[in-house]
Every structure is written in C-alpha cells, then in structure tokens.
C-alpha positions as a printed Julia matrix, in Angstrom:
316×3 Matrix{Float64}:
  -4.69    9.77   42.02
  -3.68    7.36   45.05
  -0.27    8.28   46.5
   1.33    4.76   45.77
   0.09    5.16   42.08
   1.42    8.4    41.7
   5.08    7.45   43.25
   5.03    4.59   40.74
   4.33    7.01   37.93
   7.17    9.43   39.13
   9.64    6.57   39.22
   8.93    5.75   35.65
   9.26    9.35   34.95
  12.57    9.28   36.09
  13.81    6.28   34.66
  16.76    7.39   32.19
  16.69   10.75   33.22
  19.86   12.58   34.46
  18.24   15.64   36.01
  14.59   17.01   36.82
  13.27   20.33   38.17
  10.88   21.02   40.58
   8.69   22.96   38.03
   8.76   19.89   35.53
   7.13   17.55   38.28
   4.74   19.96   39.04
   3.68   20.39   35.5
   3.78   16.66   34.84
   1.81   15.58   37.7
  -0.24   18.59   38.16
   0.99   19.24   41.71
   1.45   22.32   44.04
   4.87   23.32   44.94
   4.49   21.89   48.45
   3.19   18.64   47.19
   5.79   18.16   44.82
   8.34   18.69   47.76
   6.5    16.06   49.63
   6.61   13.6    46.69
  10.36   14.07   46.3
  10.99   13.31   50.0
   8.79   10.21   49.5
  10.88    9.03   46.66
  13.91    9.37   48.55
  12.53    7.41   51.25
  11.89    4.64   48.58
  15.44    4.8    47.76
  15.64    6.75   44.5
  18.97    8.27   44.58
  18.14   12.05   44.29
  20.29   15.15   45.15
  19.71   18.84   44.7
  21.67   21.34   42.92
  21.28   24.83   43.82
  21.39   27.89   41.59
  19.75   29.15   38.58
  19.9    25.95   36.76
  19.5    23.97   39.7
  17.11   20.92   40.32
  17.23   17.23   41.29
  20.21   15.22   39.89
  19.34   11.46   39.4
  22.33    9.38   40.21
  23.37    7.32   37.21
  23.14    4.08   39.41
  19.36    4.38   39.79
  17.36    1.43   38.52
  13.68    1.12   38.58
  12.27   -1.1    41.13
  10.3    -4.14   39.95
   6.97   -3.3    38.65
   3.98   -4.52   40.71
   0.52   -5.2    39.04
  -2.78   -5.37   40.92
  -4.99   -8.43   39.77
  -7.15   -6.14   37.78
  -4.13   -4.81   35.98
  -3.15   -8.62   35.27
  -6.63   -9.38   34.01
  -6.47   -6.53   31.71
  -2.94   -7.64   30.17
  -4.17  -11.18   29.85
  -7.23  -10.06   27.76
  -4.99   -7.92   25.72
  -3.09  -10.9    24.96
  -5.86  -13.05   24.27
  -7.13  -10.57   21.6
  -3.98  -11.32   19.7
  -5.63  -14.69   18.73
  -6.81  -13.09   15.44
  -3.2   -12.68   14.34
  -2.03  -16.22   13.32
   1.55  -14.71   13.17
   3.16  -11.92   14.99
   6.97  -11.14   15.69
   6.11  -11.94   19.34
   4.31  -15.28   19.19
   6.66  -16.91   21.76
   6.85  -13.9    24.12
   2.92  -13.52   24.09
   2.55  -17.27   25.27
   5.64  -16.8    27.86
   4.07  -13.48   29.17
   0.66  -15.07   29.55
   1.81  -18.15   31.36
   3.94  -15.86   33.76
   1.07  -13.81   34.59
  -1.41  -16.57   35.19
   1.12  -18.22   37.69
   0.94  -15.05   40.09
  -2.68  -14.95   40.4
  -4.4   -16.25   43.47
  -6.77  -19.18   43.0
  -9.63  -17.02   43.08
  -8.46  -14.75   40.51
  -7.58  -17.71   38.19
 -11.16  -18.77   38.4
 -12.12  -15.14   37.6
  -9.81  -15.13   34.5
 -11.59  -18.36   33.05
 -14.88  -16.63   33.42
 -13.93  -13.51   31.76
 -12.43  -15.69   28.81
 -16.07  -17.11   28.55
 -17.87  -13.66   28.62
 -15.5   -11.29   27.33
 -13.55  -11.63   23.82
 -12.29  -10.15   20.53
 -14.11  -10.73   17.27
 -12.77   -8.92   14.21
 -11.14   -9.82   10.81
  -8.8   -12.72   11.35
  -5.28  -13.06    9.93
  -5.76  -14.62    6.11
  -2.53  -16.48    5.87
   0.22  -17.72    8.41
   3.67  -16.01    7.97
   7.12  -17.38    9.02
   9.87  -15.24   10.28
   8.14  -11.98   11.05
  10.39  -11.52   14.08
  13.5   -11.56   11.69
  11.78   -8.88    9.32
  10.98   -6.82   12.4
  14.97   -7.18   13.23
  16.19   -6.24   10.02
  13.83   -2.94   10.25
  15.61   -2.26   13.4
  19.06   -2.83   11.9
  18.27   -0.61    8.93
  19.3    -3.25    6.38
  18.97   -3.72    2.75
  17.31   -6.82    1.59
  16.94   -8.96   -1.32
  13.43  -10.16   -1.49
  11.91  -12.9    -3.73
   8.38  -11.45   -3.96
   6.03  -13.63   -5.49
   7.98  -14.89   -8.74
  10.27  -11.62   -8.71
  13.34  -10.61   -7.2
  13.1    -7.02   -5.59
  15.86   -5.24   -3.83
  14.59   -3.04   -0.94
  15.09   -1.01    2.33
  12.2    -2.11    4.84
  10.7     0.88    6.91
   7.74   -0.39    8.87
   5.34   -3.28    9.32
   1.89   -3.42   10.58
  -1.39   -5.6    10.27
  -4.56   -4.3     8.78
  -7.72   -6.09    7.17
  -6.27   -9.28    8.13
  -2.92   -9.11    6.31
   0.4    -8.12    7.36
   2.05   -5.27    5.36
   5.91   -4.29    4.88
   6.5    -0.69    3.82
   9.82   -0.68    1.86
  11.57    1.55   -0.68
  12.34   -0.45   -3.62
  15.43    0.52   -5.16
  14.71   -0.43   -8.68
  11.71    1.55   -8.97
  13.12    4.35   -7.11
   9.73    4.54   -5.06
   7.82    3.52   -2.03
   5.97    0.12   -2.2
   3.64   -1.85    0.24
   4.45   -5.39    0.22
   2.02   -7.93    1.31
   4.03  -10.1     3.65
   2.27  -13.57    2.82
   3.63  -12.97   -0.76
   7.4   -12.64    0.39
   9.05  -16.15   -0.53
  12.38  -15.44    1.14
  14.59  -12.54    1.96
  18.42  -11.93    2.92
  20.57   -8.93    3.8
  22.79   -7.3     1.11
  26.21   -5.99    1.41
  26.24   -4.26   -2.23
  25.44   -0.65   -1.8
  22.36    0.78   -3.26
  21.34    4.46   -4.17
  18.0     6.33   -3.09
  17.11    9.69   -4.55
  18.87   12.69   -3.66
  17.71   14.53   -0.55
  16.12   11.36    0.8
  17.39    9.72    4.0
  15.45    6.61    4.33
  16.47    6.34    8.07
  14.06    9.49    8.51
  10.96    7.34    7.88
   8.85    5.02    9.79
   5.27    3.79   10.24
   3.79    7.46   11.0
   5.25    9.09    7.74
   6.15    6.59    5.16
   3.68    7.86    3.03
   5.81   10.83    2.23
   8.23    8.49    0.47
   5.55    8.1    -2.47
   6.93    9.36   -5.8
   3.61   10.31   -7.15
   4.94   10.66  -10.66
   5.63    6.89  -10.96
   2.29    5.83   -9.49
  -1.26    5.91  -10.69
  -4.02    7.8    -9.19
  -7.45    6.58   -8.85
 -11.02    7.49   -7.56
 -14.18    5.76   -7.15
 -17.39    7.34   -6.1
 -19.76    5.35   -4.1
 -23.25    5.43   -2.66
 -23.48    6.33    1.11
 -24.47    2.64    1.79
 -20.83    1.77    0.98
 -19.32    3.78    3.68
 -19.48    0.99    6.27
 -17.7    -1.32    3.83
 -14.92    1.17    3.25
 -14.38    1.32    7.16
 -14.3    -2.61    7.54
 -11.83   -2.55    4.74
  -9.69    0.47    5.33
  -6.32    0.92    4.45
  -4.1     3.79    5.53
  -3.01    4.91    1.88
  -6.6     5.07    0.59
  -8.83    8.07    2.01
 -12.54    8.62    2.1
 -14.28   11.74    1.65
 -17.99   12.22    2.39
 -20.29   14.01   -0.39
 -24.06   15.13   -0.51
 -25.08   11.74   -2.01
 -22.35    9.54   -1.06
 -18.51    9.14   -0.83
 -15.22    9.53   -2.68
 -12.64    7.05   -2.25
  -9.13    7.87   -3.64
  -5.37    7.07   -3.61
  -2.39    5.64   -5.36
  -1.36    2.4    -6.6
   1.8     0.63   -8.39
   1.01   -1.24  -11.62
   1.93   -4.29   -9.54
  -0.83   -4.0    -7.19
  -3.55   -3.62  -10.13
  -5.04   -6.78   -9.28
  -5.29   -6.14   -5.44
  -6.92   -2.79   -6.41
  -9.44   -4.61   -8.78
 -10.41   -6.86   -6.17
 -10.68   -3.84   -3.73
 -13.13   -2.03   -5.97
 -15.16   -5.1    -6.61
 -16.09   -5.14   -2.63
 -18.24   -1.95   -3.48
 -19.93   -3.57   -6.56
 -23.44   -2.91   -5.5
 -22.29    0.43   -4.04
 -20.36    1.77   -7.03
 -21.32    4.92   -9.07
 -18.21    6.0   -11.05
 -14.55    4.69  -11.48
 -11.74    6.9   -12.46
  -9.75    7.25  -14.53
 -11.82    5.91  -17.53
  -8.67    3.38  -18.19
  -9.1     1.86  -14.96
 -12.84    1.56  -15.23
 -12.47   -0.1   -18.62
 -10.13   -2.63  -16.94
 -12.6    -3.14  -14.0
 -15.47   -3.79  -16.56
 -13.36   -6.25  -18.78
 -12.34   -8.11  -15.32
 -16.11   -8.54  -14.58
 -16.94   -9.71  -17.95
 -14.09  -12.14  -17.89
 -15.25  -13.66  -14.51
 -18.92  -13.88  -15.54
 -17.71  -15.57  -18.84
 -15.76  -18.14  -16.7
 -18.84  -18.45  -14.42
 -21.09  -19.33  -17.3
 -18.5   -21.76  -18.58
 -18.15  -23.88  -15.69
 -22.07  -24.01  -15.12
 -22.58  -25.69  -18.6
C-alpha cells in the first residue's frame, strides 16, 4: 500500500480515539515495529497531535483538539462515488434524495474537464439494472429520524390505526419496508412503507413484553422479536427450476433449503400479511410441488379458482 494512502487510513483510524498503542497500529496495518514508529513520526509531521506516555500502560495519546484534515479523493474514487450514486435511480424514494443530488453536483464540479468527459462516457456504458422501486413514498427521511429518536408512533396503515415502535427500514425487491413492534399485537410486524398513509409521534406510554428492551433491536437482529406463537408458519416445496425465482424475489424473513429434487421455502407470517403471501406463492405457480399447512393450501386453491372465474366472466 502506498505511504500516502496508508497515512490517510491511519488518520481515519485515530479519529475519535483518545489513545493508541504501538501494538494496535502494528496489528491494524500489519507493520513491523520500526515501520510503525516511522509512520508515527510521519503523522506528527502532518500535524496530528500525538504525545507519548511511558510505562506499562503507555502508548500514544491523541490530543482532544485533533480534527481530521479534509479528505482528498482521486479522480477514480470520484468516478466510483458518482457511479454508486447514479445506481440509486432504481429507488424513486430514499431518506437522502436531496443529499444524493447535492453530493453528485459537488463531485462533478471538482472534476477536470477531461474527467468530466470520462464521467459522461461511463454513464453511457456502465449502469445498474435491477428491480425498480414500485411506488414513490414521501417522508422516508422523517421515518428514519423517528427511528433515530426511538419514538413511538401512531400510524395509519391502509385503513387501520396501529401503534408501533419503529426499529429499522430497508429496500428489498422493489419496495421499502419498516420493521416495527406492534404494541396492540405485542409482536414484530413488517410494514410496507407505501401503505403507510400518515404517522405522528405519541406521548402516551405503551408497554412491551417483559424482558424485552426494544432499543436493543436493529436491522441485523429484529427477527428475534418475532413472537412465533402469534404467527403462522408456512412452507412451500418447489422444483429446482424455481430456485432462481426465489433469489430474484428473496425476503430476509423467508428462508430456502435445497433438497435432492428441489427446494423448501419456509417462514412466518401475520394474518394481515396473508394477501401478500398468496401473491408471493403464486409467483412460483409453475414450480410448485406442495404447500403446507393444508389450510393455507386450500386458501391458495380457492384464491386461484376465484381469479379464474373472474377472468372467465370478463372474457364473456
């Protein structure tokens, strides 16, 4: 790694730290003792306020006045960021729409003319094509802020009023989703953001189950909040030809297990999510082998019969 790049990474490493040891630098950047000492001297020459502490618990103390110098990017790094931002066009709505436009314009302004020409060429021959967002959504930035503020919300979802604690938000398979704890159901729910009509903070106190701290949950672990005794388990068996469709429409709470002659898809759903689940199962129609439990299978069969009857009536 080039010395200038390594020094930049060291500056980032030191940002926000009060103290660092020589051993930590050696391990983090895979340096010998002598090389680490040389880089410490180089950092001091760049103006990083370090002073040494001797003794058993010694090291290098970072002065509280230290602020990271402005970050400089190469032309290739700017092209990479512009490409990443341009790939966000598949999302009609994000919490950062205004910021993306502003960042893109600022990055373009600092490019030399020849690099601007290169950027235009890149846009013509390099792109992102995937599932586009299906519905524009307002106020994603406000929803994200309520997640940060850890506020309870009163939400009009479809034609119902629900009282929730918002946990995490993400984009998946063309839609924005919001993981929440539903106080009335006393369970985890995943809301589709396009179906949220309105929301507002609540001041009244609401009670979660004992031994559950809602603030401990986030995007990586919210599935642990599912109260499975309140949800319905399902599984569908598909032919191996349907595995590709699963990956094109994958959801984090629905798992896939490969078998000798196909695959088993399983997960949990709320009764309110039954309509979405039936549409999901229907996507595998020509790959389906079995649906369990039998009650869900019968509901699916009845739904298909009803759709066929409607189609026949409209054709006459």
